N, CA, C, O and the ligand as a Tripos MOL2 file, in Angstrom:
@<TRIPOS>MOLECULE
protein
  289   287    73     0     0
PROTEIN
NO_CHARGES

@<TRIPOS>ATOM
      1 N         -51.5320  166.4840  -97.6800 N.3       1 MET1
      2 CA        -52.0980  165.7870  -98.8120 C.3       1 MET1
      3 C         -52.0780  166.7900  -99.9680 C.2       1 MET1
      4 O         -52.4680  167.9510  -99.8460 O.2       1 MET1
      5 N         -51.5900  166.2550 -101.1110 N.am      2 THR2
      6 CA        -51.6420  167.2170 -102.2620 C.3       2 THR2
      7 C         -52.5360  166.7220 -103.3450 C.2       2 THR2
      8 O         -52.3850  165.6000 -103.8280 O.2       2 THR2
      9 N         -53.4140  167.5020 -103.7090 N.am      3 ASP3
     10 CA        -54.4680  167.0920 -104.6940 C.3       3 ASP3
     11 C         -54.2490  167.9490 -105.8640 C.2       3 ASP3
     12 O         -54.4960  169.1500 -105.7520 O.2       3 ASP3
     13 N         -53.7840  167.4400 -107.0520 N.am      4 PRO4
     14 CA        -53.5050  168.2620 -108.1310 C.3       4 PRO4
     15 C         -54.6420  169.0860 -108.6120 C.2       4 PRO4
     16 O         -54.4140  170.1870 -109.1150 O.2       4 PRO4
     17 N         -55.8000  168.6490 -108.4970 N.am      5 SER5
     18 CA        -56.9240  169.5240 -108.9910 C.3       5 SER5
     19 C         -57.0850  170.7690 -108.1110 C.2       5 SER5
     20 O         -57.5180  171.8000 -108.6260 O.2       5 SER5
     21 N         -56.7670  170.7310 -106.8390 N.am      6 ARG6
     22 CA        -56.8380  171.7600 -105.9450 C.3       6 ARG6
     23 C         -55.6590  172.8370 -106.4010 C.2       6 ARG6
     24 O         -55.8820  174.0470 -106.3650 O.2       6 ARG6
     25 N         -54.6350  172.3980 -106.7490 N.am      7 LEU7
     26 CA        -53.5630  173.2580 -107.2130 C.3       7 LEU7
     27 C         -54.0030  174.1470 -108.4670 C.2       7 LEU7
     28 O         -53.8530  175.3660 -108.5350 O.2       7 LEU7
     29 N         -54.5790  173.3200 -109.4580 N.am      8 ILE8
     30 CA        -54.9450  174.1280 -110.6220 C.3       8 ILE8
     31 C         -56.0800  175.0640 -110.2060 C.2       8 ILE8
     32 O         -56.1710  176.1730 -110.7310 O.2       8 ILE8
     33 N         -56.9630  174.6410 -109.2620 N.am      9 ASP9
     34 CA        -58.0590  175.5880 -108.7000 C.3       9 ASP9
     35 C         -57.5660  176.9300 -108.3270 C.2       9 ASP9
     36 O         -58.2070  177.9540 -108.5630 O.2       9 ASP9
     37 N         -56.3650  176.9060 -107.7130 N.am     10 ARG10
     38 CA        -55.7700  178.2930 -107.0670 C.3      10 ARG10
     39 C         -55.4710  179.1460 -108.2790 C.2      10 ARG10
     40 O         -55.7420  180.3460 -108.2290 O.2      10 ARG10
     41 N         -54.9300  178.6140 -109.3680 N.am     11 VAL11
     42 CA        -54.5240  179.4790 -110.5020 C.3      11 VAL11
     43 C         -55.7440  179.7450 -111.2960 C.2      11 VAL11
     44 O         -56.5790  178.8690 -111.5220 O.2      11 VAL11
     45 N         -55.8390  181.0010 -111.7280 N.am     12 ARG12
     46 CA        -57.0880  181.3800 -112.5020 C.3      12 ARG12
     47 C         -56.8460  180.8800 -113.9100 C.2      12 ARG12
     48 O         -55.8080  181.0990 -114.5350 O.2      12 ARG12
     49 N         -57.8730  180.1970 -114.3600 N.am     13 PHE13
     50 CA        -57.7180  179.4190 -115.6170 C.3      13 PHE13
     51 C         -57.7320  180.2750 -116.6840 C.2      13 PHE13
     52 O         -58.7210  181.0060 -116.7470 O.2      13 PHE13
     53 N         -56.7720  180.4000 -117.6750 N.am     14 SER14
     54 CA        -56.8050  181.0690 -118.8530 C.3      14 SER14
     55 C         -56.0150  180.1880 -119.9690 C.2      14 SER14
     56 O         -54.9330  179.6390 -119.7590 O.2      14 SER14
     57 N         -56.7060  180.1480 -121.1340 N.am     15 LEU15
     58 CA        -56.2660  179.3560 -122.3370 C.3      15 LEU15
     59 C         -55.9670  180.1970 -123.4450 C.2      15 LEU15
     60 O         -56.6240  181.2140 -123.6680 O.2      15 LEU15
     61 N         -54.8720  179.7770 -124.2560 N.am     16 VAL16
     62 CA        -54.5770  180.2910 -125.4620 C.3      16 VAL16
     63 C         -54.2270  179.3130 -126.5560 C.2      16 VAL16
     64 O         -53.4680  178.3680 -126.3380 O.2      16 VAL16
     65 N         -54.7660  179.5320 -127.7040 N.am     17 CYS17
     66 CA        -54.4710  178.4670 -128.8100 C.3      17 CYS17
     67 C         -52.9510  178.6650 -129.1120 C.2      17 CYS17
     68 O         -52.4350  179.7830 -129.1060 O.2      17 CYS17
     69 N         -52.3020  177.5750 -129.3620 N.am     18 SER18
     70 CA        -50.8560  177.5090 -129.7550 C.3      18 SER18
     71 C         -50.6310  178.1040 -131.2860 C.2      18 SER18
     72 O         -49.5200  178.3970 -131.7290 O.2      18 SER18
     73 N         -51.6940  178.2120 -131.9140 N.am     19 ASP19
     74 CA        -51.4840  178.5350 -133.3860 C.3      19 ASP19
     75 C         -52.3390  179.9710 -133.6740 C.2      19 ASP19
     76 O         -52.1720  180.4780 -134.7830 O.2      19 ASP19
     77 N         -53.0990  180.5350 -132.8740 N.am     20 CYS20
     78 CA        -53.8180  181.7710 -133.0990 C.3      20 CYS20
     79 C         -54.2530  182.3760 -131.7100 C.2      20 CYS20
     80 O         -53.8380  181.8770 -130.6650 O.2      20 CYS20
     81 N         -55.0760  183.4330 -131.7230 N.am     21 ASP21
     82 CA        -55.3390  184.1540 -130.5330 C.3      21 ASP21
     83 C         -56.5840  183.6570 -129.7080 C.2      21 ASP21
     84 O         -56.9710  184.2790 -128.7190 O.2      21 ASP21
     85 N         -57.1720  182.5510 -130.1410 N.am     22 ALA22
     86 CA        -58.3710  182.0940 -129.5870 C.3      22 ALA22
     87 C         -58.1240  181.6860 -128.1050 C.2      22 ALA22
     88 O         -56.9810  181.5960 -127.6570 O.2      22 ALA22
     89 N         -59.1350  181.4640 -127.4270 N.am     23 GLY23
     90 CA        -59.1050  180.9710 -126.1330 C.3      23 GLY23
     91 C         -59.4950  181.7880 -124.9230 C.2      23 GLY23
     92 O         -59.7820  181.2290 -123.8650 O.2      23 GLY23
     93 N         -59.5110  183.2400 -125.0750 N.am     24 MET24
     94 CA        -59.8170  184.0740 -124.0370 C.3      24 MET24
     95 C         -61.1970  184.0020 -123.5120 C.2      24 MET24
     96 O         -61.5120  184.4710 -122.4180 O.2      24 MET24
     97 N         -62.0390  183.3860 -124.3400 N.am     25 ASP25
     98 CA        -63.4830  183.2100 -123.7880 C.3      25 ASP25
     99 C         -63.6940  181.9450 -123.1330 C.2      25 ASP25
    100 O         -64.7920  181.6600 -122.6540 O.2      25 ASP25
    101 N         -62.6080  181.0970 -123.0810 N.am     26 ILE26
    102 CA        -62.8260  179.7470 -122.4970 C.3      26 ILE26
    103 C         -62.5220  179.8890 -120.9050 C.2      26 ILE26
    104 O         -61.4910  180.4180 -120.4880 O.2      26 ILE26
    105 N         -63.4530  179.3990 -120.1330 N.am     27 GLU27
    106 CA        -63.4540  179.6930 -118.6160 C.3      27 GLU27
    107 C         -62.8930  178.4550 -117.8350 C.2      27 GLU27
    108 O         -62.4250  178.6630 -116.7160 O.2      27 GLU27
    109 N         -62.9060  177.2120 -118.3290 N.am     28 CYS28
    110 CA        -62.3370  176.1030 -117.6160 C.3      28 CYS28
    111 C         -62.0770  174.9470 -118.5210 C.2      28 CYS28
    112 O         -62.4800  174.9680 -119.6830 O.2      28 CYS28
    113 N         -61.3760  173.8750 -117.9940 N.am     29 LEU29
    114 CA        -61.0720  172.8110 -118.9010 C.3      29 LEU29
    115 C         -62.3240  172.1950 -119.4580 C.2      29 LEU29
    116 O         -62.3320  171.7680 -120.6120 O.2      29 LEU29
    117 N         -63.4340  172.1300 -118.6460 N.am     30 ASP30
    118 CA        -64.5180  171.4060 -119.1750 C.3      30 ASP30
    119 C         -65.1590  172.2260 -120.3000 C.2      30 ASP30
    120 O         -65.7180  171.6740 -121.2470 O.2      30 ASP30
    121 N         -65.0670  173.5440 -120.1750 N.am     31 HIS31
    122 CA        -65.5130  174.3840 -121.2520 C.3      31 HIS31
    123 C         -64.7870  174.2090 -122.4220 C.2      31 HIS31
    124 O         -65.4130  174.1540 -123.4810 O.2      31 HIS31
    125 N         -63.5000  174.1040 -122.4200 N.am     32 ALA32
    126 CA        -62.6420  173.9370 -123.5910 C.3      32 ALA32
    127 C         -62.8570  172.5990 -124.3060 C.2      32 ALA32
    128 O         -62.8360  172.4860 -125.5320 O.2      32 ALA32
    129 N         -63.0490  171.6710 -123.5110 N.am     33 ALA33
    130 CA        -63.3230  170.2640 -123.9970 C.3      33 ALA33
    131 C         -64.6860  170.2280 -124.7610 C.2      33 ALA33
    132 O         -64.7790  169.5690 -125.7970 O.2      33 ALA33
    133 N         -65.6970  170.8990 -124.2830 N.am     34 ALA34
    134 CA        -66.9140  171.0090 -124.8180 C.3      34 ALA34
    135 C         -67.0290  171.8310 -126.1770 C.2      34 ALA34
    136 O         -67.9310  171.6620 -126.9980 O.2      34 ALA34
    137 N         -65.8980  172.8240 -126.3050 N.am     35 GLU35
    138 CA        -65.7580  173.5900 -127.4510 C.3      35 GLU35
    139 C         -65.0190  172.9430 -128.5250 C.2      35 GLU35
    140 O         -64.9630  173.3940 -129.6690 O.2      35 GLU35
    141 N         -64.4000  171.7760 -128.0930 N.am     36 GLY36
    142 CA        -63.6400  170.9810 -129.0990 C.3      36 GLY36
    143 C         -62.0710  171.2820 -129.2130 C.2      36 GLY36
    144 O         -61.3840  171.0150 -130.1990 O.2      36 GLY36
    145 N         -61.6640  171.8290 -128.1360 N.am     37 TRP37
    146 CA        -60.2230  172.0850 -128.1050 C.3      37 TRP37
    147 C         -59.5700  170.7480 -127.8210 C.2      37 TRP37
    148 O         -60.1850  169.8430 -127.2550 O.2      37 TRP37
    149 N         -58.1510  170.6260 -128.2750 N.am     38 SER38
    150 CA        -57.4690  169.4410 -127.9410 C.3      38 SER38
    151 C         -56.1140  169.8850 -127.6840 C.2      38 SER38
    152 O         -55.7700  171.0510 -127.8760 O.2      38 SER38
    153 N         -55.2720  168.9060 -127.2180 N.am     39 ASP39
    154 CA        -53.8190  168.9490 -126.8680 C.3      39 ASP39
    155 C         -53.6590  170.1190 -125.8400 C.2      39 ASP39
    156 O         -52.7630  170.9480 -126.0020 O.2      39 ASP39
    157 N         -54.5340  170.1910 -124.7720 N.am     40 ILE40
    158 CA        -54.3900  171.2630 -123.8010 C.3      40 ILE40
    159 C         -53.3470  170.7880 -122.6340 C.2      40 ILE40
    160 O         -53.4410  169.7450 -121.9860 O.2      40 ILE40
    161 N         -52.3780  171.7390 -122.5170 N.am     41 ASP41
    162 CA        -51.2670  171.4010 -121.6010 C.3      41 ASP41
    163 C         -51.2960  172.6940 -120.6040 C.2      41 ASP41
    164 O         -51.6100  173.8290 -120.9640 O.2      41 ASP41
    165 N         -50.9170  172.3210 -119.3070 N.am     42 TYR42
    166 CA        -50.6050  173.3140 -118.3790 C.3      42 TYR42
    167 C         -49.3170  173.9630 -118.7310 C.2      42 TYR42
    168 O         -48.2960  173.2860 -118.8480 O.2      42 TYR42
    169 N         -49.3260  175.4140 -118.9280 N.am     43 ALA43
    170 CA        -48.1960  176.1320 -119.3680 C.3      43 ALA43
    171 C         -47.9440  177.2780 -118.4930 C.2      43 ALA43
    172 O         -48.1890  178.4140 -118.9000 O.2      43 ALA43
    173 N         -47.4970  177.0760 -117.3800 N.am     44 PRO44
    174 CA        -47.2440  178.3010 -116.3200 C.3      44 PRO44
    175 C         -46.3270  179.3980 -116.6690 C.2      44 PRO44
    176 O         -46.2760  180.4550 -116.0390 O.2      44 PRO44
    177 N         -45.4970  179.0700 -117.8490 N.am     45 ASP45
    178 CA        -44.3690  180.1430 -118.1980 C.3      45 ASP45
    179 C         -45.0270  181.0710 -119.2060 C.2      45 ASP45
    180 O         -44.4680  182.1360 -119.4670 O.2      45 ASP45
    181 N         -46.1520  180.7500 -119.7800 N.am     46 LEU46
    182 CA        -46.7560  181.7270 -120.7650 C.3      46 LEU46
    183 C         -47.0800  183.0490 -120.2790 C.2      46 LEU46
    184 O         -47.5020  183.1070 -119.1240 O.2      46 LEU46
    185 N         -46.9640  184.1380 -120.9440 N.am     47 PRO47
    186 CA        -47.2140  185.4950 -120.4980 C.3      47 PRO47
    187 C         -48.5860  185.7950 -120.3390 C.2      47 PRO47
    188 O         -48.9820  186.5020 -119.4130 O.2      47 PRO47
    189 N         -49.4330  185.2350 -121.3000 N.am     48 MET48
    190 CA        -50.8100  185.6240 -121.4150 C.3      48 MET48
    191 C         -51.8580  184.6100 -120.9870 C.2      48 MET48
    192 O         -53.0450  184.9330 -120.9520 O.2      48 MET48
    193 N         -51.4280  183.3430 -120.6470 N.am     49 ALA49
    194 CA        -52.3200  182.4480 -120.2860 C.3      49 ALA49
    195 C         -51.5490  181.2590 -119.5670 C.2      49 ALA49
    196 O         -50.3330  181.1340 -119.7150 O.2      49 ALA49
    197 N         -52.2250  180.4740 -118.8570 N.am     50 ASN50
    198 CA        -51.5460  179.4190 -118.0690 C.3      50 ASN50
    199 C         -51.8890  178.0360 -118.6240 C.2      50 ASN50
    200 O         -51.4050  177.0290 -118.1090 O.2      50 ASN50
    201 N         -52.7430  177.9750 -119.6980 N.am     51 PHE51
    202 CA        -52.8150  176.6510 -120.3700 C.3      51 PHE51
    203 C         -52.6990  176.8930 -121.8880 C.2      51 PHE51
    204 O         -53.1860  177.9260 -122.3460 O.2      51 PHE51
    205 N         -52.1260  176.0640 -122.6460 N.am     52 ILE52
    206 CA        -52.0250  176.3140 -124.1580 C.3      52 ILE52
    207 C         -52.6840  174.9680 -124.7660 C.2      52 ILE52
    208 O         -52.5730  173.8550 -124.2530 O.2      52 ILE52
    209 N         -53.3340  175.2470 -125.8630 N.am     53 GLY53
    210 CA        -54.1200  174.0680 -126.4900 C.3      53 GLY53
    211 C         -54.1890  174.3860 -127.8690 C.2      53 GLY53
    212 O         -53.5500  175.3230 -128.3480 O.2      53 GLY53
    213 N         -55.0630  173.5220 -128.6450 N.am     54 LEU54
    214 CA        -55.2870  173.7410 -130.1200 C.3      54 LEU54
    215 C         -56.7740  173.8540 -130.1840 C.2      54 LEU54
    216 O         -57.5210  172.9460 -129.8210 O.2      54 LEU54
    217 N         -57.1990  175.0620 -130.6820 N.am     55 CYS55
    218 CA        -58.5640  175.5030 -130.8360 C.3      55 CYS55
    219 C         -59.2850  174.5960 -131.9780 C.2      55 CYS55
    220 O         -58.6520  173.8890 -132.7630 O.2      55 CYS55
    221 N         -60.5590  174.7050 -131.9580 N.am     56 PRO56
    222 CA        -61.2860  173.8260 -132.9080 C.3      56 PRO56
    223 C         -60.9700  174.1910 -134.3120 C.2      56 PRO56
    224 O         -60.7890  173.3460 -135.1880 O.2      56 PRO56
    225 N         -60.9070  175.5220 -134.5100 N.am     57 ASP57
    226 CA        -60.4820  175.9840 -135.9090 C.3      57 ASP57
    227 C         -59.2810  175.5470 -136.3950 C.2      57 ASP57
    228 O         -59.2100  175.0470 -137.5180 O.2      57 ASP57
    229 N         -58.1140  175.7040 -135.5250 N.am     58 CYS58
    230 CA        -56.8320  175.2780 -135.9480 C.3      58 CYS58
    231 C         -56.7260  173.8120 -136.0610 C.2      58 CYS58
    232 O         -56.0230  173.3060 -136.9360 O.2      58 CYS58
    233 N         -57.3860  173.1170 -135.2230 N.am     59 ARG59
    234 CA        -57.2740  171.5870 -135.2700 C.3      59 ARG59
    235 C         -57.7470  171.1860 -136.5260 C.2      59 ARG59
    236 O         -57.1990  170.2330 -137.0800 O.2      59 ARG59
    237 N         -58.8650  171.8850 -137.1650 N.am     60 GLU60
    238 CA        -59.4900  171.3000 -138.3650 C.3      60 GLU60
    239 C         -58.3960  171.6380 -139.4800 C.2      60 GLU60
    240 O         -58.1070  170.8430 -140.3750 O.2      60 GLU60
    241 N         -57.8490  172.8350 -139.3420 N.am     61 ALA61
    242 CA        -56.8030  173.2100 -140.4030 C.3      61 ALA61
    243 C         -55.5500  172.2220 -140.4460 C.2      61 ALA61
    244 O         -54.9500  171.9110 -141.4750 O.2      61 ALA61
    245 N         -55.2670  171.7990 -139.2060 N.am     62 PHE62
    246 CA        -54.0130  170.8180 -139.1060 C.3      62 PHE62
    247 C         -54.5760  169.5440 -139.7470 C.2      62 PHE62
    248 O         -53.8360  168.8990 -140.4890 O.2      62 PHE62
    249 N         -55.8550  169.1280 -139.5120 N.am     63 GLY63
    250 CA        -56.3270  167.9110 -140.0150 C.3      63 GLY63
    251 C         -56.4120  167.8410 -141.5180 C.2      63 GLY63
    252 O         -56.4880  166.7560 -142.0940 O.2      63 GLY63
    253 N         -56.4010  168.9890 -142.1520 N.am     64 HIS64
    254 CA        -56.4950  169.0550 -143.5930 C.3      64 HIS64
    255 C         -55.1340  168.8490 -144.2620 C.2      64 HIS64
    256 O         -55.0920  168.2890 -145.3570 O.2      64 HIS64
    257 N         -54.0600  169.2590 -143.6780 N.am     65 TRP65
    258 CA        -52.6690  169.2420 -144.2510 C.3      65 TRP65
    259 C         -52.3490  167.8540 -144.7980 C.2      65 TRP65
    260 O         -52.0870  167.7290 -145.9940 O.2      65 TRP65
    261 N         -52.3590  166.8190 -143.9850 N.am     66 PRO66
    262 CA        -51.6850  165.5960 -144.3460 C.3      66 PRO66
    263 C         -52.3870  165.0010 -145.5140 C.2      66 PRO66
    264 O         -51.7780  164.1970 -146.2190 O.2      66 PRO66
    265 N         -53.6640  165.3410 -145.7890 N.am     67 THR67
    266 CA        -54.2960  164.7970 -146.9050 C.3      67 THR67
    267 C         -53.7520  165.2470 -148.2180 C.2      67 THR67
    268 O         -53.8900  164.5610 -149.2310 O.2      67 THR67
    269 N         -53.1080  166.4410 -148.2080 N.am     68 GLN68
    270 CA        -52.5000  166.9400 -149.4970 C.3      68 GLN68
    271 C         -51.3160  166.1280 -149.8280 C.2      68 GLN68
    272 O         -51.0700  165.8630 -151.0050 O.2      68 GLN68
    273 N         -50.4970  165.6770 -148.7760 N.am     69 GLU69
    274 CA        -49.4220  164.9180 -149.1560 C.3      69 GLU69
    275 C         -49.8290  163.4160 -149.7150 C.2      69 GLU69
    276 O         -49.1700  162.7830 -150.5410 O.2      69 GLU69
    277 N         -50.9250  163.0290 -149.1550 N.am     70 GLN70
    278 CA        -51.3340  161.7380 -149.6170 C.3      70 GLN70
    279 C         -51.8090  161.6250 -150.9770 C.2      70 GLN70
    280 O         -51.7990  160.5730 -151.6160 O.2      70 GLN70
    281 N         -52.2920  162.9170 -151.4690 N.am     71 ASN71
    282 CA        -52.6970  162.9540 -152.8910 C.3      71 ASN71
    283 C         -51.5840  162.6930 -153.9310 C.2      71 ASN71
    284 O         -51.9010  162.3110 -155.0580 O.2      71 ASN71
    285 N         -50.3150  162.8820 -153.5980 N.am     72 ASP72
    286 CA        -49.3060  162.8290 -154.4970 C.3      72 ASP72
    287 C         -49.0720  161.3630 -154.9840 C.2      72 ASP72
    288 O         -48.1900  161.1200 -155.8070 O.2      72 ASP72
    289 ZN        -56.3690  178.4340 -133.0130 Zn       73 ZN73
@<TRIPOS>BOND
     1     1     2 1
     2     2     3 1
     3     3     4 2
     4     3     5 am
     5     5     6 1
     6     6     7 1
     7     7     8 2
     8     7     9 am
     9     9    10 1
    10    10    11 1
    11    11    12 2
    12    11    13 am
    13    13    14 1
    14    14    15 1
    15    15    16 2
    16    15    17 am
    17    17    18 1
    18    18    19 1
    19    19    20 2
    20    19    21 am
    21    21    22 1
    22    22    23 1
    23    23    24 2
    24    23    25 am
    25    25    26 1
    26    26    27 1
    27    27    28 2
    28    27    29 am
    29    29    30 1
    30    30    31 1
    31    31    32 2
    32    31    33 am
    33    33    34 1
    34    34    35 1
    35    35    36 2
    36    35    37 am
    37    37    38 1
    38    38    39 1
    39    39    40 2
    40    39    41 am
    41    41    42 1
    42    42    43 1
    43    43    44 2
    44    43    45 am
    45    45    46 1
    46    46    47 1
    47    47    48 2
    48    47    49 am
    49    49    50 1
    50    50    51 1
    51    51    52 2
    52    51    53 am
    53    53    54 1
    54    54    55 1
    55    55    56 2
    56    55    57 am
    57    57    58 1
    58    58    59 1
    59    59    60 2
    60    59    61 am
    61    61    62 1
    62    62    63 1
    63    63    64 2
    64    63    65 am
    65    65    66 1
    66    66    67 1
    67    67    68 2
    68    67    69 am
    69    69    70 1
    70    70    71 1
    71    71    72 2
    72    71    73 am
    73    73    74 1
    74    74    75 1
    75    75    76 2
    76    75    77 am
    77    77    78 1
    78    78    79 1
    79    79    80 2
    80    79    81 am
    81    81    82 1
    82    82    83 1
    83    83    84 2
    84    83    85 am
    85    85    86 1
    86    86    87 1
    87    87    88 2
    88    87    89 am
    89    89    90 1
    90    90    91 1
    91    91    92 2
    92    91    93 am
    93    93    94 1
    94    94    95 1
    95    95    96 2
    96    95    97 am
    97    97    98 1
    98    98    99 1
    99    99   100 2
   100    99   101 am
   101   101   102 1
   102   102   103 1
   103   103   104 2
   104   103   105 am
   105   105   106 1
   106   106   107 1
   107   107   108 2
   108   107   109 am
   109   109   110 1
   110   110   111 1
   111   111   112 2
   112   111   113 am
   113   113   114 1
   114   114   115 1
   115   115   116 2
   116   115   117 am
   117   117   118 1
   118   118   119 1
   119   119   120 2
   120   119   121 am
   121   121   122 1
   122   122   123 1
   123   123   124 2
   124   123   125 am
   125   125   126 1
   126   126   127 1
   127   127   128 2
   128   127   129 am
   129   129   130 1
   130   130   131 1
   131   131   132 2
   132   131   133 am
   133   133   134 1
   134   134   135 1
   135   135   136 2
   136   135   137 am
   137   137   138 1
   138   138   139 1
   139   139   140 2
   140   139   141 am
   141   141   142 1
   142   142   143 1
   143   143   144 2
   144   143   145 am
   145   145   146 1
   146   146   147 1
   147   147   148 2
   148   147   149 am
   149   149   150 1
   150   150   151 1
   151   151   152 2
   152   151   153 am
   153   153   154 1
   154   154   155 1
   155   155   156 2
   156   155   157 am
   157   157   158 1
   158   158   159 1
   159   159   160 2
   160   159   161 am
   161   161   162 1
   162   162   163 1
   163   163   164 2
   164   163   165 am
   165   165   166 1
   166   166   167 1
   167   167   168 2
   168   167   169 am
   169   169   170 1
   170   170   171 1
   171   171   172 2
   172   171   173 am
   173   173   174 1
   174   174   175 1
   175   175   176 2
   176   175   177 am
   177   177   178 1
   178   178   179 1
   179   179   180 2
   180   179   181 am
   181   181   182 1
   182   182   183 1
   183   183   184 2
   184   183   185 am
   185   185   186 1
   186   186   187 1
   187   187   188 2
   188   187   189 am
   189   189   190 1
   190   190   191 1
   191   191   192 2
   192   191   193 am
   193   193   194 1
   194   194   195 1
   195   195   196 2
   196   195   197 am
   197   197   198 1
   198   198   199 1
   199   199   200 2
   200   199   201 am
   201   201   202 1
   202   202   203 1
   203   203   204 2
   204   203   205 am
   205   205   206 1
   206   206   207 1
   207   207   208 2
   208   207   209 am
   209   209   210 1
   210   210   211 1
   211   211   212 2
   212   211   213 am
   213   213   214 1
   214   214   215 1
   215   215   216 2
   216   215   217 am
   217   217   218 1
   218   218   219 1
   219   219   220 2
   220   219   221 am
   221   221   222 1
   222   222   223 1
   223   223   224 2
   224   223   225 am
   225   225   226 1
   226   226   227 1
   227   227   228 2
   228   227   229 am
   229   229   230 1
   230   230   231 1
   231   231   232 2
   232   231   233 am
   233   233   234 1
   234   234   235 1
   235   235   236 2
   236   235   237 am
   237   237   238 1
   238   238   239 1
   239   239   240 2
   240   239   241 am
   241   241   242 1
   242   242   243 1
   243   243   244 2
   244   243   245 am
   245   245   246 1
   246   246   247 1
   247   247   248 2
   248   247   249 am
   249   249   250 1
   250   250   251 1
   251   251   252 2
   252   251   253 am
   253   253   254 1
   254   254   255 1
   255   255   256 2
   256   255   257 am
   257   257   258 1
   258   258   259 1
   259   259   260 2
   260   259   261 am
   261   261   262 1
   262   262   263 1
   263   263   264 2
   264   263   265 am
   265   265   266 1
   266   266   267 1
   267   267   268 2
   268   267   269 am
   269   269   270 1
   270   270   271 1
   271   271   272 2
   272   271   273 am
   273   273   274 1
   274   274   275 1
   275   275   276 2
   276   275   277 am
   277   277   278 1
   278   278   279 1
   279   279   280 2
   280   279   281 am
   281   281   282 1
   282   282   283 1
   283   283   284 2
   284   283   285 am
   285   285   286 1
   286   286   287 1
   287   287   288 2
@<TRIPOS>SUBSTRUCTURE
     1 MET1         2 RESIDUE 1 A MET
     2 THR2         6 RESIDUE 1 A THR
     3 ASP3        10 RESIDUE 1 A ASP
     4 PRO4        14 RESIDUE 1 A PRO
     5 SER5        18 RESIDUE 1 A SER
     6 ARG6        22 RESIDUE 1 A ARG
     7 LEU7        26 RESIDUE 1 A LEU
     8 ILE8        30 RESIDUE 1 A ILE
     9 ASP9        34 RESIDUE 1 A ASP
    10 ARG10       38 RESIDUE 1 A ARG
    11 VAL11       42 RESIDUE 1 A VAL
    12 ARG12       46 RESIDUE 1 A ARG
    13 PHE13       50 RESIDUE 1 A PHE
    14 SER14       54 RESIDUE 1 A SER
    15 LEU15       58 RESIDUE 1 A LEU
    16 VAL16       62 RESIDUE 1 A VAL
    17 CYS17       66 RESIDUE 1 A CYS
    18 SER18       70 RESIDUE 1 A SER
    19 ASP19       74 RESIDUE 1 A ASP
    20 CYS20       78 RESIDUE 1 A CYS
    21 ASP21       82 RESIDUE 1 A ASP
    22 ALA22       86 RESIDUE 1 A ALA
    23 GLY23       90 RESIDUE 1 A GLY
    24 MET24       94 RESIDUE 1 A MET
    25 ASP25       98 RESIDUE 1 A ASP
    26 ILE26      102 RESIDUE 1 A ILE
    27 GLU27      106 RESIDUE 1 A GLU
    28 CYS28      110 RESIDUE 1 A CYS
    29 LEU29      114 RESIDUE 1 A LEU
    30 ASP30      118 RESIDUE 1 A ASP
    31 HIS31      122 RESIDUE 1 A HIS
    32 ALA32      126 RESIDUE 1 A ALA
    33 ALA33      130 RESIDUE 1 A ALA
    34 ALA34      134 RESIDUE 1 A ALA
    35 GLU35      138 RESIDUE 1 A GLU
    36 GLY36      142 RESIDUE 1 A GLY
    37 TRP37      146 RESIDUE 1 A TRP
    38 SER38      150 RESIDUE 1 A SER
    39 ASP39      154 RESIDUE 1 A ASP
    40 ILE40      158 RESIDUE 1 A ILE
    41 ASP41      162 RESIDUE 1 A ASP
    42 TYR42      166 RESIDUE 1 A TYR
    43 ALA43      170 RESIDUE 1 A ALA
    44 PRO44      174 RESIDUE 1 A PRO
    45 ASP45      178 RESIDUE 1 A ASP
    46 LEU46      182 RESIDUE 1 A LEU
    47 PRO47      186 RESIDUE 1 A PRO
    48 MET48      190 RESIDUE 1 A MET
    49 ALA49      194 RESIDUE 1 A ALA
    50 ASN50      198 RESIDUE 1 A ASN
    51 PHE51      202 RESIDUE 1 A PHE
    52 ILE52      206 RESIDUE 1 A ILE
    53 GLY53      210 RESIDUE 1 A GLY
    54 LEU54      214 RESIDUE 1 A LEU
    55 CYS55      218 RESIDUE 1 A CYS
    56 PRO56      222 RESIDUE 1 A PRO
    57 ASP57      226 RESIDUE 1 A ASP
    58 CYS58      230 RESIDUE 1 A CYS
    59 ARG59      234 RESIDUE 1 A ARG
    60 GLU60      238 RESIDUE 1 A GLU
    61 ALA61      242 RESIDUE 1 A ALA
    62 PHE62      246 RESIDUE 1 A PHE
    63 GLY63      250 RESIDUE 1 A GLY
    64 HIS64      254 RESIDUE 1 A HIS
    65 TRP65      258 RESIDUE 1 A TRP
    66 PRO66      262 RESIDUE 1 A PRO
    67 THR67      266 RESIDUE 1 A THR
    68 GLN68      270 RESIDUE 1 A GLN
    69 GLU69      274 RESIDUE 1 A GLU
    70 GLN70      278 RESIDUE 1 A GLN
    71 ASN71      282 RESIDUE 1 A ASN
    72 ASP72      286 RESIDUE 1 A ASP
    73 ZN73       289 GROUP 0 **** ****
């Protein structure tokens, strides 16, 4: 019987932002969600973390970009 949540349990959770160095203080997926992270993906090939996501700060920065185009 293969339970995906057990598979992830065996891997030590570590998270890094796709756009900055944030994430080292995040301990689990629930913690990440509570902090406002989004787009979290399992990334076993990363050298420094096994999950990649978008931290709250960068998510906010991304959210501001499209409004500049709309002002034109
Ligand atoms: Zn970030």
